[in-house]
C-alpha positions in Angstrom: 138.8 30.0 -74.4 142.5 29.7 -75.1 143.6 30.8 -78.6 145.6 28.2 -80.6 149.2 29.2 -81.3 151.2 28.0 -84.3 154.8 28.2 -85.3 155.9 29.9 -88.5 159.2 31.1 -90.0 159.9 34.5 -91.5 162.8 34.8 -93.9 164.4 38.0 -95.3 167.6 38.5 -97.3 168.9 42.0 -97.0 171.8 43.2 -99.1 174.2 42.7 -96.2 172.7 39.8 -94.3 170.1 37.1 -94.3 167.8 36.1 -91.4 165.5 33.2 -90.7 163.4 33.6 -87.5 160.9 31.3 -86.0 157.9 32.8 -84.3 154.8 31.6 -82.4 151.7 33.5 -83.5 148.0 33.1 -82.9 146.3 30.8 -85.4 144.0 32.4 -87.9 146.1 35.4 -88.8 146.6 36.5 -92.4 150.1 36.4 -93.9 150.4 40.2 -93.6 149.1 40.2 -90.0 151.6 37.5 -89.0 154.4 39.5 -90.5 153.3 42.5 -88.5 153.1 40.4 -85.3 156.5 38.8 -85.9 158.4 42.0 -85.1 160.7 41.5 -88.1 160.0 45.2 -88.9 161.9 46.3 -85.8 165.0 44.5 -87.0 164.6 45.8 -90.5 163.0 49.3 -90.2 163.5 49.9 -94.0 160.9 47.2 -94.8 157.4 48.4 -95.5 155.6 45.3 -94.2 152.2 46.8 -95.1 152.9 46.5 -98.8 156.1 44.5 -99.5 155.7 41.4 -101.8 155.8 38.1 -99.9 155.6 34.4 -100.6 155.4 31.1 -98.8 158.0 28.5 -99.7 158.9 30.3 -102.9 155.4 31.0 -104.2 154.3 34.6 -104.4 151.1 35.3 -102.4 148.8 37.4 -104.5 146.8 38.8 -101.6 148.7 38.4 -98.2 145.9 40.4 -96.5 143.5 37.6 -97.2 145.6 34.4 -97.2 145.7 32.7 -93.8 148.9 31.2 -92.4 149.2 27.6 -91.5 151.4 25.7 -89.0 155.0 25.5 -90.4 154.6 28.2 -93.1 157.8 29.9 -94.1 156.9 33.5 -95.1 159.5 35.0 -97.4 159.8 38.8 -97.7 161.0 39.8 -101.2 163.2 42.8 -102.1 162.7 44.6 -105.4 165.1 43.5 -108.1 167.9 46.0 -108.8 168.1 44.9 -112.4 165.8 43.0 -114.7 167.4 39.5 -115.2 166.3 39.3 -118.8 168.0 42.6 -119.5 171.2 41.5 -117.8 171.3 38.3 -119.9 170.7 40.3 -123.1 173.6 42.7 -122.2 175.9 39.8 -121.4 175.1 38.0 -124.7 175.7 41.2 -126.6 179.0 41.8 -124.9 180.1 38.2 -125.6 179.1 38.5 -129.2 181.1 41.7 -129.5 184.2 40.1 -127.9 183.8 37.1 -130.3 183.6 39.5 -133.3 186.8 41.3 -132.2 188.7 38.0 -131.9 187.9 36.9 -135.4 
């Protein structure tokens, strides 16, 4: 019996470059297994594909070791945030308020 093959995309934005690769993988793989089969880890050896957070079309996948891929899925590999966006906004607002107070 011939195994069905589907096409997926894998996206990763490193600090210095972004990649979008199209891969053909065996149907029935989990998201995590598809990432491992894609070979993206060879191009980005700093990635820990076994535990990195991932999503499909902008939605985080809670359990990529269980969720099965589908034809046309775009698997996105997420990097950890360098700074908490809420904290950055809070600091920016405080700085703006301070500047405004000095100009009065």
